[in-house]
ZALOKE-46269 format. One line per 2 residues: for each residue x, y, z of C-alpha. Coordinates in Angstrom, 2 decimals. Example, Ala and Ser with C-alpha at 12.3 -4.5 7.8 and 13.67 -1.06 7.14 Angstrom:
2
12.30:-4.50:7.80  13.67:-1.06:7.14 $
//
This chain:
332
-60.80:-66.67:92.35  -63.28:-68.78:90.43 $
-64.63:-72.12:91.53  -64.11:-75.11:89.25 $
-67.75:-74.94:88.18  -67.52:-71.23:87.40 $
-64.46:-71.91:85.28  -66.36:-74.60:83.38 $
-69.34:-72.29:82.86  -67.10:-69.50:81.56 $
-65.17:-71.85:79.30  -68.36:-73.29:77.78 $
-69.78:-69.82:77.13  -66.56:-68.58:75.51 $
-66.21:-71.61:73.24  -69.89:-71.70:72.30 $
-69.94:-67.99:71.56  -66.82:-68.31:69.40 $
-68.57:-71.01:67.36  -72.16:-69.74:67.34 $
-71.87:-65.93:67.69  -75.02:-65.82:69.83 $
-75.73:-65.43:73.56  -75.54:-68.69:75.52 $
-78.42:-69.61:77.81  -78.31:-71.42:81.16 $
-80.34:-74.34:79.77  -77.59:-75.16:77.23 $
-75.00:-75.32:79.99  -76.94:-77.35:82.59 $
-77.33:-80.19:80.11  -73.54:-80.44:79.87 $
-72.70:-79.93:83.53  -75.64:-81.96:84.89 $
-76.79:-79.06:87.09  -80.13:-77.38:87.56 $
-80.95:-74.30:85.52  -81.19:-72.27:88.73 $
-77.65:-73.30:89.74  -76.23:-72.29:86.37 $
-78.14:-68.99:86.36  -76.64:-68.24:89.77 $
-73.13:-69.02:88.53  -73.66:-66.88:85.42 $
-74.86:-64.00:87.58  -71.72:-64.27:89.72 $
-69.51:-64.31:86.61  -71.35:-61.23:85.37 $
-70.72:-59.49:88.71  -67.01:-60.26:88.31 $
-67.09:-58.60:84.87  -66.37:-61.85:82.98 $
-69.76:-62.12:81.26  -72.15:-59.61:79.76 $
-75.88:-59.69:79.09  -77.10:-58.53:75.70 $
-80.24:-56.44:75.18  -81.83:-58.98:72.86 $
-81.49:-62.18:74.89  -81.42:-63.53:78.42 $
-78.24:-65.41:77.55  -74.71:-64.21:78.22 $
-71.66:-63.44:76.10  -68.01:-63.18:77.19 $
-66.73:-59.73:78.13  -63.26:-58.56:77.18 $
-62.17:-59.49:80.70  -63.80:-62.89:80.22 $
-61.82:-63.57:77.05  -58.64:-62.53:78.83 $
-59.36:-64.89:81.74  -60.08:-67.70:79.29 $
-56.85:-67.11:77.34  -54.69:-66.84:80.46 $
-56.23:-69.62:82.55  -58.56:-71.93:80.65 $
-57.41:-72.20:77.05  -55.95:-75.54:76.00 $
-53.86:-75.45:72.86  -55.21:-78.18:70.62 $
-53.06:-80.25:68.35  -53.34:-79.07:64.78 $
-55.78:-80.99:62.66  -54.27:-83.37:60.13 $
-55.73:-81.24:57.32  -54.18:-78.00:58.60 $
-50.81:-79.65:59.18  -50.76:-81.25:55.74 $
-51.45:-77.95:53.99  -48.63:-76.19:55.83 $
-46.19:-79.09:55.50  -46.60:-79.02:51.72 $
-45.37:-75.42:51.79  -42.44:-76.03:54.15 $
-41.28:-79.13:52.28  -41.20:-77.35:48.92 $
-37.47:-77.05:48.34  -38.03:-74.78:45.32 $
-39.45:-71.94:47.43  -37.47:-69.08:48.95 $
-37.95:-68.30:52.64  -39.93:-65.14:51.92 $
-42.26:-67.15:49.65  -42.76:-69.76:52.37 $
-43.75:-67.04:54.84  -46.18:-65.49:52.36 $
-47.76:-68.81:51.41  -48.15:-69.69:55.10 $
-49.97:-66.40:55.66  -52.32:-67.13:52.77 $
-53.12:-70.53:54.24  -53.81:-69.10:57.71 $
-56.13:-66.54:56.19  -57.95:-69.15:54.12 $
-58.25:-71.64:56.98  -59.46:-69.19:59.62 $
-61.20:-66.39:57.70  -59.06:-63.89:59.58 $
-56.56:-61.31:58.33  -52.89:-62.34:58.43 $
-49.90:-60.04:58.20  -46.13:-60.26:57.94 $
-44.15:-57.31:59.23  -40.56:-57.53:58.08 $
-37.83:-55.29:59.41  -38.48:-51.71:58.29 $
-36.33:-51.00:55.26  -34.51:-48.12:56.94 $
-33.17:-50.75:59.37  -31.79:-52.80:56.46 $
-28.35:-52.42:54.94  -27.40:-53.19:51.36 $
-25.99:-56.68:50.98  -25.63:-56.74:47.20 $
-27.19:-55.79:43.90  -27.38:-57.90:40.77 $
-28.98:-57.60:37.34  -30.84:-59.98:35.07 $
-30.95:-59.04:31.36  -34.42:-59.46:29.86 $
-33.65:-58.42:26.30  -31.38:-56.00:24.45 $
-32.81:-52.87:26.10  -34.35:-54.02:29.40 $
-33.01:-55.56:32.56  -34.15:-56.25:36.11 $
-32.15:-54.75:38.96  -32.31:-56.90:42.14 $
-31.56:-55.37:45.55  -30.83:-57.72:48.47 $
-30.55:-56.50:52.08  -28.78:-57.98:55.08 $
-32.08:-59.31:56.48  -32.87:-61.23:53.31 $
-35.38:-58.72:51.94  -35.37:-58.71:48.14 $
-36.76:-56.03:45.86  -36.52:-55.83:42.09 $
-37.34:-53.30:39.41  -37.23:-53.52:35.64 $
-35.51:-50.61:33.88  -35.06:-49.60:30.27 $
-31.43:-49.01:29.22  -31.18:-48.82:25.43 $
-27.75:-48.73:23.82  -25.90:-49.64:27.02 $
-23.37:-52.45:26.78  -23.50:-55.45:29.11 $
-19.87:-54.71:29.99  -20.76:-51.22:31.25 $
-23.64:-52.65:33.28  -21.34:-55.25:34.82 $
-18.75:-52.59:35.76  -21.42:-50.42:37.40 $
-22.75:-53.31:39.48  -19.22:-54.21:40.61 $
-18.51:-50.59:41.51  -21.66:-50.27:43.61 $
-21.11:-53.61:45.38  -17.50:-52.73:46.17 $
-18.15:-49.22:47.49  -21.51:-49.13:49.22 $
-22.27:-52.65:50.46  -23.20:-52.39:54.14 $
-24.77:-48.95:53.77  -28.24:-48.42:55.32 $
-30.85:-48.53:52.57  -32.09:-44.99:53.19 $
-28.51:-43.67:52.80  -27.65:-45.50:49.56 $
-29.00:-42.78:47.25  -26.82:-40.16:48.94 $
-23.75:-42.40:48.68  -24.48:-42.98:45.01 $
-24.54:-39.24:44.43  -21.46:-38.33:46.43 $
-19.26:-41.40:46.01  -20.30:-43.21:42.84 $
-21.33:-40.32:40.58  -17.95:-38.49:40.72 $
-16.01:-41.57:39.58  -18.38:-43.64:37.44 $
-17.47:-41.71:34.29  -13.92:-43.05:34.64 $
-15.15:-46.62:34.26  -18.16:-46.73:31.92 $
-19.23:-45.00:28.73  -22.97:-44.52:29.28 $
-22.38:-43.48:32.88  -25.24:-40.97:33.06 $
-27.89:-43.48:32.00  -26.57:-46.11:34.38 $
-26.22:-43.74:37.32  -29.78:-42.43:36.86 $
-31.22:-45.95:36.59  -29.60:-47.21:39.80 $
-30.25:-43.96:41.66  -33.99:-44.15:40.86 $
-34.19:-47.80:41.96  -32.62:-47.10:45.35 $
-34.54:-43.87:45.82  -37.88:-45.64:45.23 $
-36.82:-48.49:47.49  -35.99:-46.16:50.38 $
-39.10:-44.03:49.86  -41.34:-47.07:50.28 $
-40.09:-47.70:53.79  -42.44:-50.50:54.80 $
-41.96:-54.23:54.41  -45.49:-55.44:54.99 $
-47.58:-58.22:53.46  -51.29:-58.23:54.33 $
-53.53:-61.14:53.35  -57.31:-61.37:53.73 $
-58.29:-57.81:54.57  -61.82:-58.50:53.34 $
-62.17:-61.54:55.59  -63.28:-59.14:58.32 $
-66.49:-58.61:56.35  -67.42:-62.24:57.09 $
-67.83:-61.57:60.82  -70.97:-60.04:62.26 $
-69.01:-57.74:64.55  -67.96:-55.76:61.49 $
-71.21:-55.48:59.56  -71.40:-51.70:60.04 $
-70.11:-49.79:57.01  -68.69:-47.08:59.26 $
-66.90:-49.59:61.50  -65.38:-51.72:58.74 $
-64.29:-48.61:56.83  -62.47:-47.34:59.90 $
-60.72:-50.67:60.46  -59.74:-51.19:56.82 $
-58.30:-47.68:56.76  -56.03:-48.66:59.66 $
-55.01:-52.00:58.11  -52.74:-50.31:55.62 $
-49.10:-50.95:54.80  -48.05:-47.51:56.04 $
-49.96:-47.82:59.32  -49.20:-51.38:60.38 $
-45.67:-50.77:61.67  -46.83:-48.06:64.04 $
-49.98:-49.91:65.11  -48.33:-53.25:65.85 $
-45.06:-51.87:67.17  -46.98:-49.71:69.64 $
-47.87:-53.00:71.31  -45.19:-54.22:73.74 $
-43.91:-57.29:71.91  -40.25:-57.61:72.78 $
-40.47:-61.32:73.61  -40.54:-64.35:71.34 $
-43.78:-65.81:72.67  -47.18:-65.97:71.04 $
-48.81:-62.77:72.30  -52.56:-62.12:72.41 $
-54.03:-58.61:72.57  -57.79:-58.46:73.10 $
-59.99:-55.44:72.47  -58.60:-52.31:74.11 $
-55.22:-54.02:74.54  -54.53:-53.47:70.82 $
-54.62:-50.24:68.85  -57.04:-51.25:66.12 $
-60.55:-51.67:67.47  -62.27:-52.64:70.73 $
-64.01:-55.56:68.96  -60.79:-57.04:67.56 $
-58.09:-59.40:68.77  -54.49:-59.33:67.53 $
-52.29:-62.42:67.94  -48.64:-62.04:67.00 $
-45.20:-63.54:67.36  -41.66:-62.66:66.30 $
-39.61:-64.98:64.12  -35.92:-64.94:63.27 $
-33.86:-67.03:60.86  -30.29:-66.74:59.60 $
-31.42:-64.49:56.74  -34.72:-62.93:57.76 $
-36.60:-61.66:60.77  -40.00:-60.18:61.31 $
-43.37:-60.53:62.94  -46.36:-62.75:62.07 $
-49.75:-61.31:62.96  -53.30:-62.67:62.83 $
-56.21:-60.34:63.50  -59.92:-60.97:63.73 $
-62.90:-60.49:66.03  -62.62:-60.92:69.80 $
-64.76:-63.99:69.13  -61.65:-65.61:67.68 $
-60.74:-69.28:67.58  -57.80:-68.59:69.91 $
-56.39:-72.05:70.40  -56.39:-72.83:66.68 $
-54.65:-69.58:65.74  -52.02:-70.06:68.44 $
-51.29:-73.62:67.29  -50.97:-72.45:63.65 $
-48.57:-69.65:64.55  -46.51:-71.94:66.77 $
-46.20:-74.47:63.93  -45.12:-71.81:61.41 $
-42.68:-70.13:63.80  -41.11:-73.47:64.77 $
-40.67:-74.54:61.15  -39.30:-71.18:60.03 $
-36.67:-71.16:62.78  -35.74:-74.83:62.46 $
//
């Protein structure tokens, strides 16, 4: 148990270190708490004994330990109201009626990354967990069209294909055939269904059946092969923090922050609840000097996870308030 004064000392050191990125001395604290320097040094020594503070080699001041950050987050952190500037920027996105939900999520991530200088990530449902809702096509010119694939979770993927000398009527028949026969099929099984259920009968309905079959087969095959549904914004923001100024360290982290890795890394963390969850240092699977803050979101058409990652010296209360605002507005 900490005394009230020890809690205040720890809170001041955490917040000052987050802002200043330098060890905090006893003299800075006694001015604020109206105590003698000896009293504060004694309290800091006790907090160090409890493993909540650490002394650096270059200064007599103290910095928070991983345990100290955890105590602060669990017991001392006060979630601030969002600043008017932050709220206005996000409200502009959410009130834009022209934007699709996926675009709103992506724009929100960009804003978080810009406002905090951290890395923000959206993890959608893995594509192998999606089923086909429908396909549609948009003609671009006489020979080219865009095939649009929509899944049950609202994920949309499109690919432009070249189909010279194929009539619009044949294209329309093929789309109808696919929608009638394989809607509801898991995405990673669609290619097989095309081969075994569509291919044997498509020649009965359309003239250029081989061209059309190959075009749709390739689209679904590529879709299933790229199994991740990840958007990562602000990878290079990590370079702005002194904790990551080692080439070896930042290379290792950036290698992990990859579309193919993020599902395994984040899903290895126990995040079955709908709260804002904070994983500090060794609690996450990225790096001992990093913090990962994440939350799940779910709407009528889309579900996924929003993640913000940065140094342990993170502006925790601001990130939590930003994620709460975005989650609340997405699910409204």
